[in-house]
N, C-alpha and C positions, 0 to 999 in steps of 0.2 A: 387606442389606449382608454381613452371616455367612456370608449360601451363597455368595455371590457368592464373597468369599473363599476358600470350599471349594472350591468350583467351580474355582476357578485357580490353588487352593494355594499352597504358600509364597511363591514369586517373587512370584505378586499377592499376597499380604498385604504382601511389604514393597514393593511397587511401585506399587502400585494407588493408595496417598494417594500419593505421588508426582508421578504422572500425573495425579488429578484436583487438583491444587495447580497441574499446569500448567496446565490447564485453565481453570482459572478464572484464572489470570492473561495467557494469550494470549485465550483465546472469553468469556471472562466469561461462563463456563459451570462448572456442574459435574455431575460424570460423573451423580453420584447422582440427577439429576431429570431432564436430559435424554434423548432419547429418537432412535435410529438415523435411523425413520423420518421425523418431525419434520424432523430438520437437511435430510434429503436432500431435503425435498419443499420446505421454503425456501430450498433452497442453488440456486444459477446456475453450481454448478463442475459438467464434467464428473466422472464419476469412477469409477475403476480399482479391483475389488477380484480380485486373484490368492489364492486360499485351496487348500490341499491336503486335499485326499481323509480323510486322516487324522492330521488336526489334533485332538489331545487336549486344546487348551485351549479351542477355539471348535468346536464340531461346522459344518463346512461347509455343512450345511441352513439355516445360520440367516441369512450372508449368501447364499445362493440366493435366500430368500425375500425378501432386498432386492430382489434383482436383478431379482425376474419383481414385484415392487410397481412399481420407478422403470424401465421396460428403457431407456425413451429417456434415462435420466441414468445408467446405469450397463453400465460393460462388467466382465462378468462372467465370469473366470477361472478354472479347477480343476486345480491338478495335482496327477496321480496318483501316491499312495504318498507324497506330501508329509505333512509336521508341520505344528505350527506356526509363522512364521517361517522355513518352508528350502523354498516353491518354487522357486529359484532354485536349489539345491544339488540338485534332483534331475533340472530341466532347465533349464541357463543357458543356453542357444541358444532355449528356445522362451521363458522369460522374458522376455531381451533384447530381442526381435523384439516382443512382445506391450506391454514397455513405452516401446519405439520408436516402432509406428504409434501408440498412446495419444495419446502425444506431439506427433505427427504431425500427427492428427485438429480 
């Protein structure tokens, strides 16, 4: 747990417990005990992952491994030079197009 706080920095230290509490309330899951792989495997929903290749919080290679594991469930898009949560800021037109296409499928 401490390693996760260090990886996420001070914002992770502040927001992770809140996010985990929200997960408990709405999904009845602990982020400390769940696995993205199991969650995706057990999901019937299609999933869109948009990740910046300059993400300093979560390396894009992590989401790439998820997408490679479940290519039939995940649409995976990498945004060049985008940091964490900034894909739309680096290429808004592409971002909007990807979201619209994903929602139509």
